[in-house]
NUKOL-352263 format. One line per 10 residues: their letters; for each residue x, y, z of N, C-alpha, C. Coordinates in steps of 0.05 Angstrom, whole numbers, plus 5000, padded with zeros to 4 digits. Each point is the difference from the previous one (the first is absolute). Layout:
N
a) X:Y:Z:X:Y:Z:X:Y:Z | ...
This chain:
289
xxxxxxxxxx) 4567:3450:8089:5018:5015:4987:5030:4988:5007 | 5013:5002:4980:5025:4990:4997:5023:5020:5019 | 5008:4988:5012:5022:5021:5016:5025:5002:4984 | 5010:5024:5004:5027:5017:5000:5028:5001:5010 | 5013:4983:4999:5019:4989:5020:5025:5027:5005 | 4989:5026:4976:5016:5024:5010:4989:5010:5023 | 4975:5005:4994:4987:5015:5021:4984:4986:5019 | 5005:4973:5003:4999:4984:5022:5003:5014:5027 | 4996:4992:5017:5011:5004:5040:5003:4974:4994 | 5029:5004:5011:5021:4977:5002:5001:4995:5030
xxxxxxxxxx) 4993:4971:5012:5006:4996:5027:5014:4983:5007 | 5017:4996:5034:5020:4975:4996:5001:5002:5026 | 5007:4978:5014:5000:5000:5023:5016:5019:5028 | 5019:5014:4976:5016:5020:5013:4985:5023:5013 | 4983:5015:4973:4992:5020:4987:4971:5006:5028 | 4987:4969:4994:4973:4999:5019:5012:4999:5030 | 5020:4993:5002:5014:5000:5034:4995:5028:4998 | 5012:5011:4986:5018:5040:5005:4962:5011:4999 | 4988:4985:4984:4973:5025:5006:4994:5002:5022 | 4994:4958:5009:4986:4999:5028:5004:5017:5023
xxxxxxxxxx) 5031:5002:5006:5015:5007:5019:4988:5040:4990 | 4997:5002:4980:4998:5034:5000:5003:5004:4974 | 4982:5007:4982:4992:5008:4978:5023:5022:4991 | 5005:5018:5017:5012:5026:4994:5036:4980:4987 | 5006:4980:5025:5023:4993:5002:5001:4988:4960 | 4975:4988:5001:4990:4976:4967:5005:5021:4987 | 4993:5026:4996:5009:5026:4977:5024:5007:5003 | 5014:5002:5027:5032:5014:4994:5016:4979:4990 | 4998:4974:5003:5010:4980:4995:4999:4981:4972 | 4969:5009:4987:4996:4977:4979:4992:5024:4978
xxxxxxxxxx) 4978:5020:4993:5006:5024:4988:5008:5021:5006 | 5016:5018:5016:5006:5024:4996:5029:4998:4980 | 5010:5014:4994:5020:5015:4983:5026:5018:5008 | 5019:4996:5008:5012:5017:4995:5005:5029:4977 | 4986:5026:5007:4991:5014:4975:5033:5010:4981 | 5014:4996:5021:5035:5003:4981:5005:4972:4987 | 4997:4977:5006:5013:4983:4983:4981:4977:4988 | 4970:5004:5012:4979:4991:4995:4997:4966:5004 | 5018:4996:5020:5008:4971:5011:4975:4996:5023 | 4998:4983:5003:4986:4994:5027:5025:5000:5025
xxxxxxxxxx) 4988:4995:5020:5023:5005:5026:4997:4984:5018 | 5019:4985:5012:5008:4983:5007:5018:5000:5035 | 4989:4989:5022:5021:5006:5027:5009:4969:5000 | 5027:5006:4992:5016:4981:5013:5004:4992:5041 | 5002:4972:4998:5001:5001:5031:5012:4979:5009 | 5021:4996:5016:5010:4966:5007:4993:4979:4995 | 4963:4993:5006:4995:4980:5001:4995:4983:4967 | 4987:5028:4981:4998:4997:4978:5028:4990:4984 | 5024:5011:5003:5025:4997:4989:5004:4976:5017 | 5001:4990:5018:5000:4972:5002:4983:4979:4986
xxxxxxxxxx) 4972:5009:5004:4984:4991:4983:5000:4994:4969 | 5015:5018:4993:4998:5006:4966:5027:4972:4994 | 5021:5007:5020:5024:4990:4996:5001:4968:4999 | 4979:4988:5020:4994:4968:5003:4986:4995:4971 | 4977:5008:4991:4988:4992:4990:5014:5002:4971 | 5012:5021:4991:5022:4995:4977:5001:4979:5003 | 5017:5000:5014:5019:4968:4999:4979:4969:5002 | 4989:5000:5017:4984:4973:4999:4978:5006:4976 | 4990:5013:4995:4981:5005:4972:5022:4995:4968 | 5022:5012:5000:5019:4994:4980:5010:4957:4998
xxxxxxxxxx) 4995:4996:5022:4997:4964:4994:4986:4988:4991 | 4974:5009:4998:4987:4990:4986:5005:4987:4970 | 5017:5019:4984:5012:5005:4973:5004:4982:5005 | 5015:4982:5015:5025:4979:4994:4988:4977:5001 | 5020:4979:4996:4993:4972:4995:4997:4994:5037 | 4982:4979:5021:4996:4998:5019:5022:4981:5013 | 5012:4991:4988:5029:4987:5003:5024:5025:4998 | 5000:5023:4997:5024:5019:4990:4991:5024:5023 | 4978:4989:5010:4991:5037:5009:5021:5000:5027 | 5008:4983:5023:5016:5006:5016:5030:5007:4992
xxxxxxxxxx) 5007:4987:4974:5027:4999:4996:5019:5024:5004 | 4995:5022:5000:5007:5024:5013:4994:5007:5031 | 5015:5004:5008:4982:5022:5030:4994:5015:5004 | 4975:5002:5007:4975:5011:5007:5012:5031:5019 | 5018:4988:5013:5015:5022:5008:5014:5022:4987 | 5014:4991:4982:5012:5013:4982:4975:5015:4979 | 4988:4988:4992:4978:5007:4980:4990:5026:5020 | 4989:4994:5018:4986:5029:5019:5021:5011:5002 | 5026:5012:5013:5019:5005:4992:5006:5027:4974 | 4995:4978:4982:5000:5026:4972:4970:5014:5002
xxxxxxxxxx) 4981:4987:5006:4974:5017:4996:4999:5017:5023 | 5016:5003:5020:5004:5016:5018:5003:5025:4993 | 5026:5001:4978:5010:5024:4991:4972:5021:4988 | 4979:4987:4989:4982:5023:4988:4989:5011:5025 | 5000:4993:5029:4987:5011:5016:5021:5010:5029 | 5029:5008:5000:5014:4999:5017:5006:5033:4994 | 4996:5004:5038:5002:5030:4999:4977:5015:5000 | 4994:5021:4996:4974:5018:5001:4989:4981:4978 | 5005:4991:4983:4982:4984:4965:4981:4993:5021 | 5005:4980:5018:4978:4979:5020:4989:5016:5022
xxxxxxxxxx) 5003:5030:5000:4994:5010:5019:5013:4995:5031 | 5023:4994:4998:5027:5001:5023:5012:5017:5010 | 4996:5021:5020:5005:5015:5004:5021:5001:5022 | 5012:4983:5006:5028:4994:5016:5012:4972:4989 | 5019:4996:5008:5018:4977:4986:4985:4977:5025 | 4995:4998:5023:4988:4984:5023:4971:4989:4996 | 4985:5018:4983:4977:4983:5000:5000:4983:4969 | 5025:5011:4976:4998:4976:4990:5017:4980:4996 | 5020:5004:5021:5004:4970:5004:4978:4986:5015 | 4985:5014:5017:4983:4980:5007:4978:4982:4980
xxxxxxxxxx) 4994:5014:4984:4978:4993:4976:5013:4975:4986 | 5025:5007:4991:5020:4983:4982:5003:4977:5015 | 5012:5003:5020:4996:4976:5024:4979:4982:4998 | 4970:5014:5005:4985:4979:4993:4985:4995:4974 | 5014:5014:4982:5003:4983:4968:5011:4981:5000 | 5023:5003:5010:5026:4970:4996:4987:4989:5014 | 4981:4994:5024:4994:4979:5020:4975:4984:4975 | 4990:5020:4994:4973:4987:4981:5007:4986:4981 | 5023:5006:4982:5008:4983:4979:5020:4980:5015 | 5011:4996:5020:5014:4970:5014:4970:4984:5000
xxxxxxxxxx) 4976:5011:5009:4983:4985:5010:4990:4981:4978 | 4992:5024:4981:4990:4988:4965:5030:4970:5004 | 5017:5009:4985:5022:4976:5006:5000:4976:5007 | 4995:5003:5031:4993:4978:5008:4977:4992:5005 | 4983:5007:5001:4970:4985:4997:4984:5022:4981 | 5008:4988:4968:4994:5015:4981:4972:4994:4991 | 4981:4967:5009:4974:4999:4999:4988:5009:4970 | 4984:5018:4989:4993:5001:4970:5023:5004:4985 | 5023:5011:5007:5011:5018:4982:5020:4972:4986 | 4998:4986:5004:5013:4973:4985:4985:4979:4998
xxxxxxxxxx) 4973:5012:4991:4977:4983:4996:4989:5006:4973 | 4982:4993:4989:4989:5002:4972:4982:5032:5007 | 5005:5017:4981:4989:5028:4998:4992:5002:4968 | 4978:5014:4996:4996:5016:4977:4992:5035:5002 | 5001:5014:4973:4999:5021:5002:4971:5012:4989 | 4989:5023:5014:4981:5011:4973:5011:5008:4977 | 4992:5001:4977:5023:5007:4980:4978:5034:4991 | 5004:5015:5022:4991:5032:4990:5019:5015:5024 | 5017:5026:4987:5019:5008:5021:4980:5008:5021 | 4974:5005:4997:4983:5019:5020:4974:4982:5003
xxxxxxxxxx) 4991:4979:5018:4982:4990:4988:4971:5023:5008 | 4976:4987:4985:4975:5013:5002:4984:4993:4980 | 4982:5017:5014:4972:4985:4989:4979:5015:4998 | 4976:5000:4991:4974:5017:5009:4985:4992:5021 | 5006:5014:5028:4987:4992:5017:4964:5008:5002 | 5000:5019:4987:4975:5004:4986:4999:5018:4971 | 5000:4991:4982:4999:5013:4971:4980:5017:5003 | 4975:4989:4995:4981:5028:4999:5000:5028:5023 | 5019:4995:5014:5000:5032:5018:5033:5009:5000 | 5011:4981:4974:5026:5021:4996:5024:4991:5025
xxxxxxxxxx) 5001:4973:5016:5014:5004:5023:5017:4964:4995 | 5025:4999:4999:5015:4983:4995:5022:4997:5023 | 5005:4980:5002:5017:4988:5031:5025:4985:4981 | 5017:5016:5025:5031:4989:4991:5018:4986:5017 | 5018:4995:4997:5025:4997:5019:5018:4975:4995 | 5023:5002:5014:5010:4982:4995:5013:4972:5025 | 4999:4977:4989:5003:4979:5022:5027:4996:5008 | 5002:4992:5024:5033:4996:5002:5010:4975:4990 | 4982:4976:5004:5007:4979:4990:4970:4978:4999 | 5010:4978:4980:4971:4989:4997:5016:4975:4998
xxxxxxxxxx) 4999:4976:5023:5010:4975:4988:4976:4990:4991 | 5016:4971:4990:4989:4987:4980:4991:4974:5011 | 4980:4980:4999:4995:4973:5002:4998:4988:4980 | 5016:4973:4987:4993:4995:4974:4974:4972:5007 | 4992:4989:5019:4991:4992:5009:4971:5004:4996 | 4992:5017:5010:4975:5021:4989:5000:5025:4983 | 5028:5008:4986:5002:5016:4984:4991:5021:5013 | 4998:5015:5031:4996:5014:5012:5022:5025:5005 | 4992:5027:4998:5021:5016:5017:4995:5001:5033 | 5016:5010:5009:5003:5010:5026:5014:5033:5009
xxxxxxxxxx) 4980:5014:5010:5006:5022:5000:5021:5007:5023 | 5026:5008:5002:5009:5007:5017:5011:5028:4997 | 4994:5012:5028:5018:5038:5007:5021:4990:5015 | 5019:5022:4991:5027:5000:5022:4988:5026:5019 | 5002:4994:5027:4997:5014:5013:5030:5017:5013 | 5004:5016:5009:5029:5011:5009:5002:5014:5023 | 4973:5002:5001:4996:5026:5032:4994:4981:5026 | 4999:5008:5022:5004:4984:5023:4969:4995:5008 | 4981:5011:4991:4975:4993:5008:4987:4987:4975 | 4969:4987:5017:4992:4981:4975:4977:5015:4987
xxxxxxxxxx) 4994:4998:4979:4981:5012:4982:4969:4995:5011 | 4983:5030:5011:4971:4997:5005:4988:4987:4991 | 4981:4977:5015:4983:4980:4992:4980:5012:4985 | 4990:5025:5006:4982:5023:4969:5017:5008:4978 | 5027:4995:5001:5012:5005:4969:4988:4991:4974 | 4994:5014:4980:4994:4993:4973:5025:4995:4981 | 5022:4986:5015:5021:5000:4981:4994:4971:4989 | 4992:4970:5016:5001:4980:4987:4969:4996:4986 | 4974:5018:5009:4981:5007:4980:5007:5009:4966 | 5026:5019:5013:5004:5013:4968:5022:4981:4987
xxxxxxxxxx) 5014:4983:5008:5015:4976:4991:4989:4984:4984 | 4980:4983:5024:4982:4987:4983:4990:5002:4975 | 4985:5032:5006:4982:5009:4967:5022:5000:4980 | 5025:5009:5004:5020:4996:4979:5010:4986:4997 | 5005:4979:5011:5008:4970:4993:4980:4994:4980 | 4976:4991:5008:4980:4990:4994:4992:5013:4967 | 5000:5036:4989:4994:5001:4984:5024:5006:4978 | 5025:5001:5019:5028:5000:4976:5008:4979:4994 | 4995:4982:4999:5012:4970:4993:4981:4986:5003 | 5006:4976:4988:4988:4967:4996:4989:4979:5022
xxxxxxxxxx) 5024:5004:5016:4998:4975:5017:4979:5003:5024 | 4988:4982:5012:4990:5007:5025:5021:5006:5023 | 4990:5019:5025:5012:5007:5016:4989:4982:5023 | 5028:4985:5013:4989:4990:5018:5003:5000:5027 | 5021:5018:5007:5001:5009:5023:5018:5024:5004 | 4997:5016:5018:5015:5027:5014:5011:4998:5026 | 5032:5014:4995:5010:4999:5028:5014:5029:5002 | 5013:5005:5019:5018:5017:5010:5027:4990:5004 | 5022:5020:4999:5030:4983:5005:5006:5030:5025 | 4998:4997:5030:5008:5013:5001:5041:5005:5005
xxxxxxxxxx) 5009:5013:4991:5028:4987:4991:5024:5008:5026 | 4984:5022:5009:5012:5013:5025:5005:4974:5017 | 4984:4977:5008:4994:4998:5027:4979:4963:5000 | 5003:4994:4969:4992:4974:5000:5015:4982:4977 | 5008:4982:5004:5010:4980:4974:4979:4989:4989 | 4974:5002:5009:4981:4974:4982:4975:5032:4988 | 4990:4990:4982:4973:5014:4989:4982:4995:5018 | 4978:5021:5001:4975:5004:5017:4980:4996:4980 | 4985:4982:5004:4971:4992:4974:4980:5013:5020 | 4983:5014:4968:4982:5015:5016:4974:4994:4988
xxxxxxxxxx) 4978:5001:5003:4978:4991:4990:4997:5012:4969 | 4986:4987:4986:5006:5012:4975:4964:5017:4991 | 5005:5028:4999:4975:5013:5000:4989:4998:4979 | 4971:4991:5007:4978:5001:4974:5006:5021:4986 | 4993:4987:4973:5006:5026:4967:4975:5019:5005 | 4976:4989:5000:4980:5021:5008:4999:5015:5017 | 5005:4995:5024:4996:5016:5020:5029:5023:4999 | 5025:4986:4995:5020:5015:4996:4989:5027:4975 | 4988:4987:4982:5002:5027:4973:4978:5021:5023 | 4987:4990:5010:4978:5023:5015:5013:5013:5013
xxxxxxxxxx) 5017:4992:5016:5014:5010:5019:5018:5022:4996 | 5016:4988:4973:5014:5023:4983:4993:5020:4979 | 4975:4999:4992:4989:5016:4983:4980:5017:5013 | 4990:4993:5032:4991:5023:5015:5021:5016:5002 | 5022:5007:5007:5022:5017:4997:5005:5011:4976 | 5007:4985:4989:5002:5017:4972:4991:5011:4987 | 4970:4993:5002:4977:5022:4995:5003:5031:5022 | 5009:4985:5024:4998:5035:5018:5031:5018:4987 | 5014:4978:4980:5029:5018:5000:4987:5011:4968 | 4988:4990:4988:4990:5011:4973:4985:5027:5008
xxxxxxxxxx) 4982:4993:5028:4977:5032:5007:5023:5021:5011 | 5017:4989:5012:5022:5013:4999:5012:5018:4979 | 5012:4991:4976:5004:5016:4977:4974:5007:4995 | 4985:5001:4991:4976:5003:4987:4992:5039:5006 | 5006:4994:5034:4991:5019:5012:5026:5022:5008 | 5026:4988:4988:5031:5017:5010:4997:5011:5036 | 4989:4974:5017:4992:5001:5020:5029:4976:5017 | 5015:5016:5013:5016:4979:5012:5016:5018:5012 | 4982:4987:5033:5007:5011:5033:5005:4993:5005 | 5019:5005:5029:5008:4986:5016:4976:5000:5026
xxxxxxxxxx) 4998:4974:5000:4984:4997:5030:5002:5015:5025 | 5025:5009:5009:5009:5012:5025:4997:5029:4997 | 4989:5014:4973:5001:5031:4986:5025:5011:4990 | 4998:5022:5000:5017:5016:4993:5032:4991:5018 | 5001:4991:5023:5019:4995:5015:5019:4984:4985 | 4989:4982:4983:5005:4976:4986:5003:4978:5026 | 5015:4974:4985:5002:4974:5016:5027:4993:4999 | 5005:4976:5015:5029:4986:4997:5006:4993:4967 | 4968:5000:4984:5013:4982:4972:5009:5017:4983 | 4980:5025:5003:5003:5023:4976:5027:5025:5002
xxxxxxxxxx) 5003:5000:5033:5014:5021:5007:5022:5006:4985 | 5021:4970:5002:5029:5007:4984:4989:5003:4977 | 4978:4996:4986:5003:5009:4967:4994:5025:5002 | 4979:5015:5007:5003:5026:5000:5024:5019:5008 | 5017:4993:5014:5025:5014:5012:5013:4994:4974 | 5004:4974:4981:5007:5009:4973:4988:5012:4986 | 4981:4997:4994:4987:5010:4981:5003:5034:5002 | 5000:5012:5025:5012:5027:5012:5027:5001:4999 | 5021:4988:4987:5027:5000:4992:5015:4991:5023 | 4989:4983:5025:5016:5002:5021:5015:4975:5000
xxxxxxxxxx) 5001:4986:4982:5014:4974:4993:5024:5002:4987 | 5021:4977:5000:5027:5000:4991:4997:4977:4973 | 4998:5017:4976:5004:4974:4982:5017:4990:4990 | 5008:4972:5004:5019:4978:5000:5005:4991:4970 | 4975:5001:4985:5007:4974:4976:4972:5006:4989 | 4998:4979:4973:4977:4985:4997:4996:4977:5002 | 4987:4996:5000:4990:4962:5008:4991:4992:4970 | 4997:4971:5000:4995:4986:4974:4973:5017:4976 | 4983:5011:5020:4981:5007:4988:5000:5031:4992 | 5023:5009:5000:5003:5031:4996:4984:5019:5023
xxxxxxxxxx) 5000:4986:5020:4985:5021:5022:5033:5011:5018 | 4991:5030:5011:5018:5000:5011:4996:4995:5025 | 5033:4992:5011:5009:4991:5029:5001:5013:5017 | 4989:5004:5016:5001:5021:5036:5014:4989:5024 | 5013:5013:5008:5000:4995:5030:4997:5019:5014 | 4984:5006:5030:5001:5020:5022:5020:4990:5016 | 5014:5031:5001:5018:5001:5020:4997:4997:5030 | 4980:4988:5007:4987:4997:5028:5010:4979:5010 | 4999:4988:5022:5002:4976:5016:4983:4982:5005 | 4968:5021:5006:4977:4985:4994:4994:4991:4982
xxxxxxxxx) 5012:5002:4971:4989:4973:4973:5007:4985:5004 | 5023:4994:5015:5030:4967:4994:4969:4974:4989 | 4980:5002:5011:4980:4972:4984:4968:5010:5003 | 4998:5027:4985:4975:5017:5011:4985:4983:4972 | 5016:4984:4974:4984:4992:4986:4995:4963:5000 | 5010:4999:5023:4998:4969:5013:5019:4977:4974 | 4999:4981:5010:5004:4968:4980:4972:4994:4983 | 4992:5017:4985:4977:4988:4979:5007:4980:4980 | 5025:4997:5007:5009:4978:4964:4996:4969:5018
């Protein structure tokens, strides 16, 4: 049976991560819509603001010829990008916190200018606004997601998956991120995937190459979780594993749904962006970018 992309269950690295942490958080972040605006809701935090601004700058470089990518100071580009997330728009509840995160972003930009690595090398882009493919067409499940950077090797006509990390911690060994990215790049463009790396921009000048996940094993692992997501949709059952009291992942979104958040704007996907005016929410979302 042919799939229907309009009724299909779409999954991505971020939505799968949400579901594995807490199905209720997955529902509130990916399914729920505010009855007043019919928009999805998003909780902004300083770490998300930092990650978003850094990614905006670096991803914009991929559209430039490689010999022009560092013509303009990346710190200046970052300061321009920061205007979109300054103050409460970025989840900053005070000037001291904002200064700390903005300074971290400027240091990341200086690191990239001094040690550009893949930034000044050949690269390619997937010719899709949002790369996606049928993970299981007969089950009406689609896998989607964006890749930070694809390096290109003309000698082998192959690509190198590169993911930019702005957090202080390393990606968990059991993360499905690289399996998902390998699947997406394999199915959404024609060149062979040669390798995959993380770049921990907060503290490293060099890429950290990772073992390239096996495609069939990756598909089975991702599909296993995607089927759980689909079943939750079918049963309309998205329960927090901690029970009615909620957990670290879903509690702040429950607060927003109850009307306790402060609306500070909309993001590029027309989600309503909120902050919670409590000190303990500063890094609740974590640096997931």
